[in-house]
C-alpha positions as CSV (number, residue, x, y, z in Angstrom):
1,M,-45.3,24.5,-28.7
2,R,-47.2,21.4,-26.6
3,I,-44.4,19.2,-27.9
4,I,-41.5,22.1,-26.4
5,K,-43.2,22.6,-22.9
6,K,-43.5,19.0,-22.2
7,I,-40.0,18.4,-23.4
8,V,-38.6,21.7,-21.0
9,F,-41.2,20.3,-18.0
10,G,-39.4,16.8,-18.4
11,I,-35.6,18.4,-18.4
12,L,-36.7,20.6,-15.3
13,A,-38.2,17.5,-13.8
14,F,-35.0,15.7,-14.3
15,I,-32.8,18.3,-12.9
16,V,-35.3,18.7,-9.1
17,L,-35.0,15.0,-9.3
18,L,-31.5,14.8,-9.2
19,L,-31.0,17.5,-6.9
20,I,-33.3,15.5,-4.6
21,V,-31.1,12.6,-4.9
22,A,-28.1,15.2,-4.1
23,L,-29.7,15.5,-0.6
24,F,-29.4,12.0,0.2
25,I,-26.3,11.7,-1.1
26,P,-23.2,11.6,1.4
27,K,-20.9,14.9,0.9
28,D,-17.8,12.6,2.5
29,F,-17.2,9.6,0.6
30,T,-13.5,6.8,0.8
31,V,-12.8,4.5,-1.7
32,S,-10.3,1.8,-0.3
33,V,-8.4,-1.1,-2.6
34,S,-6.4,-3.7,-1.4
35,T,-4.0,-6.2,-2.3
36,I,-1.8,-8.6,-1.3
37,I,1.7,-8.6,-2.2
38,N,4.3,-11.8,-1.7
39,Q,6.9,-9.7,-0.2
40,P,7.7,-9.1,3.6
41,K,6.5,-5.3,5.1
42,A,9.6,-4.0,4.7
43,V,10.5,-4.4,1.7
44,V,6.5,-2.8,0.5
45,F,6.4,-0.5,3.1
46,D,10.5,0.7,1.9
47,Y,9.0,1.5,-1.7
48,V,5.9,2.7,-1.3
49,K,6.8,5.7,1.4
50,L,8.9,7.0,-1.3
51,I,6.8,8.9,-3.6
52,K,9.0,9.1,-7.0
53,N,8.4,5.2,-7.2
54,Q,4.9,6.2,-8.1
55,E,6.1,7.0,-11.0
56,E,6.7,3.5,-11.8
57,Y,3.2,2.2,-11.0
58,S,0.6,5.2,-10.6
59,V,-1.9,5.1,-13.8
60,W,-2.3,9.2,-13.1
61,V,1.3,9.4,-13.2
62,M,1.9,6.8,-16.1
63,Q,-0.7,9.0,-18.1
64,D,1.5,11.6,-19.7
65,P,4.6,10.8,-20.4
66,N,5.7,14.2,-20.5
67,V,4.0,15.4,-17.2
68,V,6.3,17.3,-15.3
69,M,7.5,16.1,-12.2
70,T,9.2,18.6,-9.4
71,Y,9.7,17.7,-5.6
72,T,10.4,19.1,-2.2
73,G,11.9,17.6,0.8
74,V,13.5,14.3,1.8
75,D,11.5,11.1,0.0
76,G,9.7,9.1,2.6
77,T,9.8,11.3,5.2
78,Q,7.0,13.6,6.7
79,G,7.1,17.4,4.9
80,F,8.0,16.3,0.9
81,K,5.8,17.1,-1.7
82,A,5.8,16.0,-5.2
83,A,4.3,18.3,-7.6
84,W,3.0,17.5,-11.4
85,N,2.0,19.7,-14.0
86,S,0.7,18.2,-17.1
87,K,-1.0,19.5,-20.6
88,D,-3.3,16.3,-20.5
89,D,-6.5,17.6,-18.5
90,N,-6.8,13.9,-17.5
91,V,-3.4,14.6,-15.0
92,G,-3.8,18.1,-14.8
93,E,-2.1,19.9,-12.0
94,G,-1.4,19.4,-8.1
95,S,0.6,18.3,-5.6
96,Q,0.3,15.6,-2.8
97,Q,2.5,16.3,0.6
98,I,3.3,13.4,3.1
99,A,1.7,14.8,6.3
100,K,2.1,11.7,7.9
101,I,4.4,8.7,7.9
102,T,4.5,6.1,10.8
103,D,5.0,2.2,10.5
104,G,3.0,0.9,7.9
105,R,0.9,4.1,6.9
106,I,1.7,7.2,5.0
107,D,-0.9,10.0,5.1
108,V,-0.8,12.6,2.3
109,D,-2.5,15.8,1.7
110,L,-3.5,16.3,-2.1
111,H,-3.9,19.4,-3.8
112,F,-5.5,20.1,-7.5
113,E,-5.3,22.9,-10.0
114,R,-6.6,21.1,-12.8
115,P,-9.1,20.1,-14.0
116,M,-10.8,21.2,-10.6
117,K,-9.3,23.1,-8.0
118,G,-9.9,20.8,-4.7
119,E,-8.3,19.4,-1.6
120,A,-8.5,15.6,-0.7
121,K,-6.6,13.2,1.8
122,A,-4.6,9.3,1.1
123,A,-3.2,7.2,2.9
124,T,-1.3,4.2,2.3
125,F,-1.5,1.2,5.0
126,V,1.1,-1.7,4.9
127,E,0.6,-4.7,7.4
128,T,2.0,-8.0,7.9
129,V,-0.1,-11.0,6.5
130,S,2.4,-13.7,6.9
131,G,6.2,-14.0,6.8
132,N,6.6,-13.4,3.3
133,Q,2.5,-12.1,2.7
134,T,1.8,-8.0,3.1
135,K,-1.4,-6.6,2.8
136,V,-1.5,-2.9,0.8
137,T,-4.2,-0.7,1.1
138,N,-5.0,2.4,-0.7
139,E,-7.4,4.7,0.7
140,F,-8.7,8.2,-0.6
141,Y,-11.4,10.6,1.3
142,G,-12.9,12.6,-0.4
143,H,-15.4,15.6,-0.1
144,A,-17.9,17.0,-2.1
145,T,-20.5,19.9,-1.4
146,Y,-24.0,19.7,-2.7
147,P,-25.3,19.3,-5.4
148,M,-21.7,18.0,-6.7
149,N,-22.0,15.1,-4.2
150,L,-24.0,13.5,-6.9
151,M,-21.2,13.6,-8.9
152,S,-18.9,11.7,-5.9
153,I,-20.5,8.4,-7.2
154,I,-18.8,8.5,-11.2
155,G,-15.7,9.9,-8.6
156,K,-15.8,6.7,-6.3
157,K,-15.9,4.6,-9.5
158,F,-13.1,5.9,-11.5
159,I,-10.9,5.9,-8.0
160,T,-11.6,2.8,-7.4
161,D,-10.7,1.8,-11.2
162,A,-7.2,3.6,-10.7
163,Q,-6.4,2.4,-7.3
164,T,-7.1,-1.4,-8.4
165,Q,-4.7,-0.8,-11.3
166,N,-2.1,1.3,-9.6
167,L,-1.8,-1.5,-6.9
168,A,-1.7,-4.2,-9.7
169,N,1.1,-2.3,-11.3
170,L,3.0,-2.0,-7.5
171,K,2.1,-5.9,-6.9
172,K,4.0,-6.6,-10.5
173,I,6.8,-4.9,-9.9
174,L,8.0,-6.0,-6.6
175,E,7.1,-9.4,-6.9
176,E,9.6,-9.8,-10.2
């Protein structure tokens, strides 16, 4: 009986420790990943502003070849919406909508239904490094309420890895 009490006490102490740690973890976070692409800014921007092109380089879209994509509006313009629905919970269901588009920047609002409901924002920045080189930066802006903000540590790593692969795929496509 003493061993069971010690195990229960240990588990409770661990949970309390996690809750205390979560008090000190920010609720808002940003993931930012960049790469240099050997193409002029206009070529890169004209490609990345089209959300449908993500089917060619986004690890999330490519993860399920049977994902159902629906589009509303004119791609590459403010208000364009891309929605996805997948039976694979790693892809889930949700949508992204171009909230604002300016020369060199695309802001999108993200809406997730499955596997977890949520809202987030993301942006892609495209800037000239030299005549034939362009820096592309993808940023993801997340928010997690207490105590779920503890999970943002894992979430940031997952998003960073995916965004890094997305940019590697994009670079390969645009430099071929």
